SESE-406881 format. One record per residue (C-alpha): x, y, z; residue in three letters. Coordinates in steps of 0.2 Angstrom, whole numbers, plus 5000, padded with zeros to 4 digits. Example, Ala and Ser with C-alpha at 12.3 -4.5 7.8 and 13.67 -1.06 7.14 Angstrom:
<lopas>
506249785039ALA;506849955036SER;
</lopas>
This chain:
<lopas>
437647855170MET;438348025175GLU;437848095191LEU;438148255197TYR;437748295220ALA;437148475224GLY;437648465247ILE;436648605252ASP;437648625269LEU;436848695285HIS;437648685307GLY;437448495309ASN;436648435297ASN;436548445276ASN;435348395263HIS;436048305248THR;435548265229VAL;436148165215MET;435648185197LEU;435748085183GLY;436348135168GLU;434648195163ASP;434348295175GLY;433248185187ALA;433248145203VAL;434447975207VAL;434448005227TRP;434148125241GLU;434648145258ARG;434648215275ARG;436448155281LEU;437248235295PRO;438848325297ASN;440048195298LYS;440948125283LEU;441147955285GLU;438847975282ALA;439148045269VAL;440847985259LEU;439647785267LYS;438447895253ARG;438947905238PHE;439947755237GLU;439047665228PRO;439147785213ASP;440947845219LYS;441647825199GLU;439947885191ARG;439748065200ILE;440548185191ARG;440448335201GLY;440048375221VAL;439448535221VAL;439248615243ILE;438748775245GLU;439948905253SER;439148945270THR;440548955286PHE;440648795290ASN;440948725271TRP;442848675273TYR;442848515283TRP;441948465268LEU;442548495253VAL;444448435262ASP;443548275267GLY;442748245250LEU;444648355240MET;445348195249GLU;444148045243ASN;444448085228GLY;443048195222TYR;442948335212ARG;441848475222VAL;441548655217HIS;441048775230LEU;439748855225ALA;439849065226ALA;438149055232THR;438149275234SER;438349265211ALA;436849125210ILE;434949205206ALA;433749085212LYS;432748995199TYR;431149115195GLN;430548945191GLY;430548835207LEU;429048845217LYS;429448815233HIS;431348905241ALA;431548725254ASP;433248635260ASP;432848495245ARG;432548605231SER;434448685236ASP;435148565234ALA;434648495217ARG;434648685207TRP;436748675215LEU;436948505206ALA;435648575191GLU;437148725190MET;438448595190LEU;437448465179ARG;437348615167LEU;438948705168GLY;438448895174ILE;438848865193LEU;439249015198HIS;441048935210GLN;441949015223ALA;444248995226TYR;444248845237ILE;446248915243TYR;447348775247PRO;447348725263ARG;448748765271LYS;448448965264LEU;446748975269ARG;446849055285SER;448249205279GLU;447049185263ALA;445449235275THR;446549345286SER;446849485272ARG;445049455261SER;444549515283SER;445849675287ILE;445349715265ALA;443349725271TRP;443949815285THR;444649945280PHE;443649985263ARG;
</lopas>
């Protein structure tokens, strides 16, 4: 069975949901924002994970880089382009993580570009400058 992970990322923790290919929740956990903790939880399912989507918050770099370096296919959600699903009864970390994984599973995820690490500071500076002068 193929698996899809959605991570709702916060300052010191994250809520991760793993969906099966049928959209059912396989597992979910609140994890500390430590790469070792995330890798340890993903390891038993590594061969079946088709993708991991991470919310593009201010602190995504460490997790995206760490997962990519460990062989995971990582997607960065363009949160400003994603509309909340109208049918959701709750708006919380669990539903946010599940919705990210569901969009990835369905192939409808709006993605942000992940700049290569060596270009990030330059790209960030340029976009900040461009934004400042608009």
